[in-house]
C-alpha positions in Angstrom: -70.2 16.3 -65.1 -73.6 15.7 -66.8 -75.2 17.7 -69.7 -78.9 18.7 -69.6 -81.5 21.1 -70.8 -79.9 22.2 -74.1 -81.0 25.3 -75.9 -80.8 25.5 -79.7 -79.2 22.0 -79.7 -80.0 18.4 -78.9 -78.3 15.9 -76.5 -76.6 12.9 -78.0 -78.4 9.7 -77.7 -75.1 7.7 -77.5 -74.6 5.9 -74.2 -72.4 8.1 -71.8 -72.1 10.9 -74.3 -73.8 13.4 -72.1 -71.7 12.6 -68.9 -67.9 13.0 -68.2 -65.4 12.7 -65.2 -62.3 14.8 -64.8 -59.3 14.6 -62.2 -56.8 17.1 -60.8 -53.2 15.8 -60.5 -51.1 17.2 -57.5 -47.8 18.5 -58.8 -46.1 17.5 -55.5 -46.0 13.7 -55.1 -46.9 12.2 -51.7 -43.4 10.8 -51.4 -41.6 14.2 -51.3 -41.6 17.2 -49.0 -39.9 16.1 -45.7 -40.5 18.3 -42.6 -37.7 19.8 -40.5 -37.9 20.9 -36.9 -36.1 24.0 -35.6 -36.0 25.9 -32.2 -35.5 29.5 -31.4 -33.4 28.7 -28.3 -30.4 26.5 -29.2 -28.6 26.4 -25.9 -29.6 26.9 -22.2 -27.3 27.2 -19.2 -27.9 24.9 -16.3 -28.6 27.7 -13.9 -30.9 29.8 -16.1 -33.7 31.6 -14.4 -36.5 31.9 -15.2 -37.0 28.8 -17.3 -37.2 29.8 -20.9 -40.1 29.1 -23.3 -38.8 27.4 -26.4 -40.6 27.7 -29.7 -40.5 24.7 -32.0 -41.2 25.3 -35.7 -42.0 22.5 -38.2 -41.2 23.6 -41.8 -42.0 21.8 -45.0 -39.0 21.4 -47.2 -40.4 22.6 -50.5 -43.9 23.6 -51.6 -46.9 23.6 -49.2 -49.1 20.6 -49.0 -52.7 20.8 -50.2 -53.8 19.1 -47.0 -53.3 19.5 -43.3 -50.2 17.9 -41.7 -49.9 17.0 -38.1 -46.5 16.6 -36.5 -46.0 15.0 -33.1 -43.1 16.6 -31.3 -41.3 15.0 -28.3 -38.7 16.7 -26.1 -36.0 14.2 -25.3 -38.2 11.1 -25.4 -41.9 11.2 -26.0 -43.8 11.5 -22.7 -40.6 11.4 -20.6 -38.3 13.8 -18.7 -34.8 13.3 -17.3 -33.0 14.2 -14.1 -31.2 17.0 -15.9 -34.2 19.0 -17.0 -38.0 19.1 -17.1 -39.9 19.9 -20.4 -43.5 21.2 -20.0 -45.3 19.8 -21.9 -42.9 16.9 -22.8 -44.8 16.2 -26.0 -47.3 18.0 -28.1 -48.7 18.3 -31.7 -47.9 21.0 -34.3 -50.5 21.3 -37.1 -49.4 22.7 -40.4 -52.6 24.0 -42.1 -53.4 23.3 -45.7 -51.4 25.5 -48.1 -48.9 26.6 -45.4 -45.3 25.6 -45.2 -44.7 25.9 -41.4 -46.3 26.1 -38.0 -45.1 26.3 -34.4 -45.6 25.1 -30.9 -43.8 25.8 -27.6 -42.8 24.3 -24.3 -41.0 25.5 -21.1 -37.5 24.0 -20.5 -36.4 24.0 -16.9 -32.9 22.7 -16.3 -32.0 21.0 -13.0 -29.3 23.2 -11.5 -27.1 20.5 -9.9 -23.6 20.8 -8.5 -22.0 18.0 -10.5 -19.3 19.0 -13.0 -20.3 17.2 -16.2 -20.2 17.5 -19.9 -22.5 19.7 -21.8 -25.5 17.6 -22.8 -27.8 17.5 -25.8 -31.6 17.6 -25.4 -33.1 16.0 -28.5 -36.2 17.5 -30.1 -37.7 14.9 -32.3 -40.9 14.5 -34.3 -43.0 12.2 -36.4 -45.9 12.6 -38.8 -49.2 11.5 -37.4 -51.5 9.5 -39.6 -50.9 7.3 -42.6 -48.3 9.3 -44.4 -45.7 6.9 -45.8 -42.2 7.7 -47.0 -42.0 11.1 -45.3 -39.5 12.0 -42.6 -39.4 14.6 -39.8 -35.9 15.8 -39.3 -35.1 16.4 -35.6 -33.2 19.3 -33.9 -31.7 19.7 -30.4 -30.9 22.1 -27.6 -27.5 22.2 -25.9 -27.7 22.1 -22.1 -24.5 24.0 -20.9 -23.0 22.9 -17.6 -22.1 25.8 -15.3 -20.4 23.9 -12.4 -16.7 24.3 -11.5 -14.4 21.3 -11.8 -14.3 19.2 -8.6 -11.3 19.5 -6.2 -9.0 16.6 -5.5 -7.4 16.1 -2.0 -5.1 13.5 -0.4 -4.6 12.6 3.2 -1.4 11.9 5.1 -1.9 8.4 6.6 0.0 6.6 9.4 0.3 2.8 9.8 2.2 0.5 12.1 4.9 -1.5 10.4 3.1 -4.8 10.9 -0.4 -3.5 10.4 -0.9 -4.0 6.7 -0.7 -1.6 3.8 -0.3 2.2 4.2 -3.4 3.6 2.5 -3.5 7.1 1.0 -7.1 8.3 0.5 -7.6 10.5 -2.5 -11.0 12.3 -2.4 -13.0 14.2 -5.0 -15.4 16.9 -4.0 -18.1 17.1 -5.1 -18.9 14.0 -7.2 -18.3 14.6 -10.9 -20.4 13.5 -13.9 -17.2 13.1 -15.9 -14.3 10.7 -15.9 -11.6 12.1 -13.6 -7.9 11.1 -13.7 -4.9 12.1 -11.7 -1.3 11.0 -11.8 0.8 10.1 -8.7 4.5 9.6 -8.1 6.8 8.5 -5.3 9.1 11.5 -4.7 11.6 9.3 -2.8 12.3 12.2 -0.4 11.0 10.5 2.7 13.1 8.7 5.3 11.8 5.3 4.2 13.5 3.5 1.4 11.5 2.0 -1.5 12.3 -1.7 -2.0 13.6 -2.1 1.6 10.9 -0.5 3.7 8.0 -0.6 1.3 6.9 -1.5 -2.2 5.2 1.0 -4.6 5.5 1.7 -8.3 7.5 4.9 -9.0 4.4 6.4 -10.6 0.8 5.6 -11.5 -2.6 6.9 -12.3 -5.9 7.0 -10.4 -9.2 7.0 -12.2 -12.6 8.1 -10.9 -15.7 6.9 -12.8 -18.6 9.4 -12.8 -20.1 9.6 -9.4 -17.1 8.0 -7.6 -15.7 10.3 -4.9 -12.8 8.3 -3.3 -9.9 6.2 -4.5 -6.8 4.9 -2.7 -3.1 4.5 -3.3 -2.0 1.4 -1.3 1.7 1.0 -0.2 2.8 -2.5 0.9 5.0 -2.2 4.0 7.9 -4.5 4.8 7.7 -5.7 8.4 11.4 -6.0 9.5 12.9 -6.7 12.9 14.7 -3.4 13.3 14.1 -1.0 16.2 14.0 2.3 14.3 12.4 5.7 14.3 9.1 6.3 12.3 9.8 6.5 8.6 8.0 8.6 6.0 6.9 8.2 2.3 6.3 11.4 0.2 3.8 11.2 -2.7 2.8 13.8 -5.2 -0.4 14.2 -7.2 -0.2 16.0 -10.6 -1.8 16.4 -14.1 -5.5 16.1 -13.0 -8.0 15.6 -15.8 -11.5 17.1 -15.3 -10.6 18.1 -11.8 -8.2 20.4 -10.0 -6.4 21.1 -6.7 -7.4 23.7 -4.1 -6.0 27.2 -4.7 -5.4 26.4 -8.4 -2.2 24.5 -7.4 -0.6 22.4 -10.1 0.6 19.6 -7.7 -0.4 18.3 -4.3 1.9 16.5 -1.9 1.2 14.1 1.0 3.4 12.4 3.6 2.6 9.0 4.9 4.2 7.6 8.1 5.3 4.1 8.9 5.5 3.7 12.7 7.8 1.1 14.2 6.2 -1.9 16.0 9.4 -3.4 17.6 10.1 -3.1 21.3 13.7 -2.1 21.9 15.7 -5.0 23.4 16.8 -4.1 26.9 19.9 -6.2 26.8 22.0 -8.8 25.2 23.4 -12.3 25.9 27.0 -13.3 25.9 28.4 -16.7 25.2 31.9 -18.3 25.0 32.9 -21.4 23.1 36.3 -23.0 23.3 35.6 -25.7 20.8 33.2 -24.9 17.9 33.4 -28.5 16.7 31.9 -29.9 19.9 28.2 -29.6 20.7 27.1 -26.8 22.9 29.4 -24.1 24.3 32.6 -25.6 25.6 34.0 -23.6 28.6 36.8 -25.9 29.9 40.3 -26.7 28.6 43.2 -28.7 29.8 46.2 -26.6 30.7 48.4 -28.4 28.3 46.2 -27.3 25.3 45.4 -24.0 23.7 42.2 -22.9 21.9 40.7 -20.1 19.8 37.8 -18.9 21.9 34.7 -17.5 20.2 32.7 -14.9 22.1 29.2 -14.1 20.7 27.0 -11.2 21.7 23.3 -11.5 20.8 20.6 -8.9 21.1 17.6 -10.1 23.1 14.1 -10.7 21.5 15.6 -11.0 18.0 15.2 -7.2 17.5 18.0 -5.3 15.8 18.9 -1.6 15.8 19.5 0.8 12.9 22.8 1.7 14.4 25.8 -0.4 15.5 26.1 -1.6 19.1 29.4 -2.3 20.8 30.2 -4.7 23.6 33.5 -4.6 25.5 34.8 -8.0 26.5 37.2 -8.5 29.4 39.0 -11.8 30.0 40.1 -12.4 33.7 39.4 -10.3 36.7 40.3 -10.0 40.4 39.1 -12.9 42.4 39.6 -15.6 39.8 41.4 -18.7 41.0 43.5 -18.7 37.8 46.1 -16.0 37.9 48.1 -14.2 35.2 50.7 -16.9 35.7 48.3 -19.6 34.6 47.5 -18.3 31.0 48.7 -15.7 28.6 47.1 -12.4 29.2 44.3 -11.2 26.9 43.7 -7.5 26.3 40.1 -6.3 26.5 38.4 -6.2 23.0 35.2 -5.1 21.4 32.4 -6.9 19.6 30.6 -4.6 17.2 27.0 -5.7 16.3 26.4 -4.0 12.9 23.2 -2.0 12.2 20.4 -4.3 11.3 22.1 -7.4 12.8 21.1 -9.2 16.0 24.5 -10.8 16.8 28.2 -10.7 16.2 31.3 -12.6 17.3 35.0 -12.1 18.0 37.7 -14.5 18.9 40.7 -14.5 21.2 43.6 -16.9 21.7 43.4 -18.7 24.9 46.8 -20.1 25.8 47.1 -21.7 29.3 50.6 -22.1 30.9 51.5 -25.8 31.1 53.3 -25.9 34.4 54.2 -29.0 36.4 52.4 -27.9 39.6 49.7 -30.1 40.9 47.3 -27.3 41.7 43.8 -28.4 40.9 41.4 -26.9 38.3 41.3 -23.2 38.2 38.8 -20.7 36.8 38.9 -17.3 35.1 36.1 -15.0 34.1 34.9 -13.6 30.8 32.6 -10.6 31.2 31.1 -8.0 28.9 29.8 -4.4 29.2 27.6 -2.5 26.7 26.6 1.1 26.4 23.3 2.7 25.6 21.5 1.2 28.6 21.9 -2.4 27.4 22.5 -5.0 30.1 24.7 -8.1 29.5 23.6 -11.5 30.6 25.1 -13.5 32.1 27.3 -10.9 33.8 30.2 -13.3 33.8 31.1 -16.6 32.2 33.6 -18.9 34.0 36.3 -20.7 31.9 37.9 -23.7 33.6 41.6 -24.7 33.4 41.8 -28.4 34.0 45.0 -29.3 35.8 46.8 -32.2 34.0 49.5 -32.7 36.6 49.3 -35.8 38.9 51.2 -36.9 42.0 51.9 -40.4 43.1 52.2 -41.7 46.6 54.6 -44.4 47.8 55.4 -45.9 51.2 58.6 -47.7 52.2 59.1 -50.9 54.1 61.3 -50.0 57.1 63.1 -52.5 59.3 64.1 -52.3 63.0 66.3 -54.6 65.1 64.6 -56.8 67.6 64.9 -55.4 71.1 65.6 -57.8 73.9 64.7 -57.7 77.5 61.4 -55.9 77.1 62.7 -52.8 75.6 60.8 -51.0 72.8 61.7 -49.4 69.5 59.9 -47.2 66.9 59.2 -48.4 63.4 58.8 -45.5 61.0 57.0 -45.8 57.6 57.9 -43.0 55.2 55.1 -41.9 52.7 56.4 -39.9 49.8 55.0 -37.8 46.9 56.5 -38.1 43.5 56.8 -34.3 43.4 55.8 -31.4 45.5 52.2 -30.3 45.2 50.5 -27.0 45.5 47.6 -28.6 47.2 47.3 -30.3 50.6 47.5 -34.1 50.0 46.0 -36.5 52.5 46.0 -40.3 52.5 44.4 -42.8 54.8 46.4 -45.7 56.3 45.5 -48.9 58.2 47.3 -51.8 59.9 46.8 -54.7 57.7 48.5 -57.2 60.1 
């Protein structure tokens, strides 16, 4: 300020005495007075219609500023939208006039009404002071986007797999896809016809986890490929305790039955063998009549395939038409060979005791045969055992003499050929005049 044109007084002649400068000090420092954002709509359901208009208010914390403040407001992220909603406009400016403590702006919030079950989500509403205003903050706010979708539904199939075809795979599906982490427990009920540890391998219980967006998981059961001819077998599983999902009809558990189908072809028959001397190589089927033996008869199912039930073979020693009669060996009563369930062969023994006679009768045979039920054939149908005769006969001839006959008369000279003992067989011998 400068003084001039005085009335009834004089201006000072001292330098600067007639001019002065004054300043006004703001009682609110620049470093104080943060701004807070608030909204009039604090939550919006996903399926809201029509899309609401949201008013954003910027409020000075304390006294009003003596100058205009501009607050840049961004919904979510400045200049961006998400797949969950659309903000129009996505960013704008709120101007707080000089001397005022608040001002407002608005935008339209349109949620995306998807079908995914997901957590409620927070839409941030953030701001920043525009211009060179150091040390001041704009405190954000937010809007809660409320999910309105039902929990997805879990289902499980009932698979079937051949015994030698790999793992039995139960497919567990989730419909529709979820935006949450989903879990469900499973357990082996052990009520199926298959036996855990023998027919298959699976933990007694476990948990399946679905990451967001995943709609299918599997429970894999390792199948043991045995050599049994058996009916199809089942494995019963149960789902329970779902997290962020449910079962159809509000059920608390869900059961499924998997089936293991047999891949063995039933053997149509069995083979029979007899061995009179297990210490000798191969099957020995002959015996001298002056010896005895413990005969081993073995029945073996064809193709190496066993049954789940026992199979019996009836064995008969000797039959009509054999050259060896009941007088040549001690009679053997018919007996059974039982092949246990799960086994492919079994054996039984009988005492084979020939009669050691003195008759020279030649080798003789007797038959061992078998018969099985259930449509099983037996091969060979008969096995011949040979009794080797150990009796021998010796031949001798005498040296006869005859008196000389005179006068041209004749006489007969007889040679007598003798056996050391009578024989049951016809004995022949050649002779010749050796001079």
